[in-house]
C-alpha positions in Angstrom: 0.0 0.0 0.0 2.7 2.4 0.9 4.2 1.9 -2.5 1.3 3.8 -4.1 0.2 6.1 -1.2 1.7 7.5 2.0 -0.2 8.4 5.2 -0.7 12.0 6.2 -2.6 13.6 9.1 -4.9 16.4 7.8 -6.0 19.6 9.6 -9.0 17.7 11.1 -6.8 15.1 12.6 -7.9 12.4 10.2 -5.4 10.1 8.6 -5.5 10.6 4.8 -3.3 9.3 2.0 -1.2 11.1 -0.5 -0.4 9.5 -3.9 3.2 8.6 -4.5 5.0 8.9 -7.9 4.1 5.2 -8.4 0.5 5.9 -7.5 0.3 8.7 -10.0 1.8 6.6 -12.7 -0.5 3.6 -12.0 -3.6 5.8 -12.3 -2.3 7.4 -15.5 -1.9 3.9 -16.9 -5.4 2.9 -15.7 -6.9 6.1 -17.2 -5.3 5.4 -20.7 -6.2 1.7 -20.5 -9.9 2.5 -19.8 -10.3 4.8 -22.7 -8.5 2.5 -25.1 -10.4 -0.7 -23.9 -13.7 1.1 -23.9 -13.3 2.4 -27.4 -12.0 -1.1 -28.6 -14.8 -3.1 -27.0 -17.7 -0.7 -27.6 -16.7 0.8 -30.9 -18.5 -1.2 -33.7 -15.5 -1.1 -36.1 -12.0 0.0 -36.2 -12.9 3.4 -37.6 -15.6 3.9 -35.1 -13.3 2.9 -32.3 -10.8 5.5 -33.3 -13.4 8.3 -33.6 -15.0 7.2 -30.2 -11.6 7.4 -28.5 -11.0 10.9 -29.9 -14.4 12.2 -29.1 -14.4 10.7 -25.6 -11.0 12.1 -24.9 -12.1 15.6 -26.0 -15.2 15.4 -23.8 -13.1 14.3 -20.8 -10.7 17.2 -21.5 -13.6 19.7 -21.6 -15.1 18.2 -18.5 -11.8 18.5 -16.7 -11.3 22.1 -17.6 -14.9 23.2 -16.7 -14.6 21.3 -13.5 -12.0 23.7 -12.5 -14.3 26.7 -13.2 -16.4 26.7 -10.1 -19.4 28.9 -9.7 -19.8 28.0 -6.0 -17.6 25.9 -3.7 -19.0 23.8 -0.8 -17.1 24.0 2.5 -16.6 20.3 2.9 -16.0 19.4 -0.8 -18.1 19.5 -3.8 -19.0 22.4 -6.0 -21.3 23.8 -8.8 -19.1 23.8 -11.9 -19.5 25.2 -15.4 -21.6 22.3 -16.7 -18.6 19.8 -16.2 -20.9 16.8 -15.7 -22.6 17.4 -19.1 -19.5 16.6 -21.1 -19.2 13.2 -19.5 -22.9 12.5 -19.9 -22.5 13.3 -23.6 -20.2 10.3 -24.0 -22.9 7.9 -22.9 -25.4 9.7 -25.0 -23.2 9.1 -28.0 -21.9 5.7 -27.5 -24.3 3.9 -25.2 -24.0 2.4 -21.8 -20.7 0.5 -22.2 -18.8 3.4 -23.8 -20.3 5.8 -21.4 -19.4 3.9 -18.2 -15.8 3.2 -19.3 -15.2 6.8 -20.1 -16.9 8.1 -16.9 -14.9 5.7 -14.8 -11.7 7.0 -16.6 -12.8 10.5 -15.7 -13.1 9.5 -12.1 -9.5 8.2 -12.2 -8.5 11.6 -13.7 -10.3 13.5 -11.0 -8.4 11.3 -8.4 -5.2 12.3 -10.1 -6.1 16.0 -10.1 -7.5 16.4 -6.6 -7.1 13.3 -4.5 -8.6 13.0 -1.0 -8.3 9.5 0.3 -9.3 8.3 3.7 -9.6 4.6 2.7 -9.8 2.4 -0.3 -13.7 2.1 0.0 -14.0 5.9 0.2 -11.8 6.4 -2.7 -13.7 3.9 -4.7 -17.1 5.5 -3.8 -16.1 9.1 -4.2 -14.1 8.8 -7.5 -14.7 5.6 -9.4 -18.4 4.9 -8.6 -19.6 8.5 -8.2 -18.1 9.9 -11.4 -18.5 6.5 -13.1 -22.3 6.7 -12.5 -22.4 9.6 -15.1 -22.1 6.9 -17.7 -25.6 5.8 -17.0 -26.6 8.4 -19.5 -25.9 5.6 -22.1 -29.2 3.9 -21.0 -31.0 6.5 -23.0 -28.7 7.0 -25.9 -31.3 5.9 -28.5 -34.3 7.3 -26.7 -36.5 10.3 -27.5 -35.1 13.3 -25.5 -32.3 10.9 -24.6 -29.9 13.5 -23.4 -32.3 15.0 -20.9 -33.4 11.5 -19.6 -29.7 10.4 -19.6 -28.5 13.5 -17.8 -31.0 13.1 -15.0 -30.2 9.4 -14.6 -26.5 10.2 -14.5 -26.8 12.9 -11.9 -29.1 10.8 -9.7 -26.5 8.0 -10.0 -23.7 10.3 -9.0 -25.9 11.7 -6.2 -26.5 8.2 -4.8 -22.8 7.5 -4.4 -22.0 11.0 -3.1 -24.8 10.6 -0.5 -23.5 7.1 0.4 -19.9 8.5 0.8 -21.2 11.5 2.8 -23.2 9.3 5.1 -20.6 6.6 5.7 -17.3 8.3 5.6 -18.1 12.0 6.5 -21.2 11.7 8.6 -19.2 12.6 11.7 -19.0 16.2 10.4 -22.8 16.6 10.4 -23.8 19.8 12.2 -25.8 19.6 15.3 -28.8 21.2 13.6 -29.3 18.2 11.4 -31.2 15.2 12.7 -28.6 12.7 11.6 -25.9 12.0 9.0 -28.3 10.6 6.5 -30.3 13.9 6.3 -27.1 15.9 6.3 -25.6 13.9 3.4 -28.8 14.1 1.4 -29.1 17.8 1.8 -25.4 18.7 1.4 -24.8 16.6 -1.8 -28.2 17.5 -3.1 -27.4 21.2 -2.8 -24.5 21.5 -5.2 -25.4 18.5 -7.5 -29.1 19.8 -7.7 -28.0 23.4 -8.5 -25.7 22.3 -11.3 -28.2 19.8 -12.7 -31.0 22.5 -12.7 -28.8 25.0 -14.6 -27.6 22.4 -17.1 -31.1 21.1 -17.8 -32.3 24.6 -18.5 -29.5 25.2 -20.9 -29.7 21.9 -22.9 -33.5 22.3 -23.2 -33.1 25.5 -25.2 -33.8 24.8 -28.8 -30.5 26.2 -30.3 -28.5 24.3 -27.8 -30.5 21.1 -28.3 -30.1 21.3 -32.0 -26.3 22.0 -31.7 -25.9 18.9 -29.4 -27.8 16.8 -31.9 -25.5 17.8 -34.6 -22.4 17.0 -32.5 -23.9 13.5 -31.9 -24.2 12.8 -35.5 -20.6 13.8 -36.1 -19.5 11.6 -33.2 -21.3 8.4 -34.3 -21.3 8.7 -38.1 
């Protein structure tokens, strides 16, 4: 374990773990492998696989940049970003559940590389791979009418579930006294920032010009 992470006591007195050079290298390799394997397995042909890899990588890059543009920061982690979840949701909307999940999990690995906060392996798994990976659930509605809106809602609800789970299990001790318990606190805390970003995004993508533009991008991505 110490080969990939080293223990560190944070400002709250909790033992957290910092990634070592080997840890960063391993995560980079995992990130690349997920993108390549996802495109290879879920791309229907060689040309499609290459295009899927390129479009997925571009969407992840845009999501990463916009995740750093924060409209509002929560005190204990989490933020309202400039529509960063949308770019990951788009991958599932373009390429279906398999392609969406692998790219979303790869994005979770990238978020872990950029801004790691590790209390334990289960917490890391829940906060990064499962929570961000759930954004790939948009692929369930890739061929559905109004699929992007349905997929976005499903994806955010999936991320919300794992964010709530993490907040309840791993961070419930920080719940303020004015909340009945850690469950209610986690539901409210994570719902605040995820709900705000989701509402703003749904308003934007429901606008006819934006909806038409995103439909055109999908045609370019899959044809």
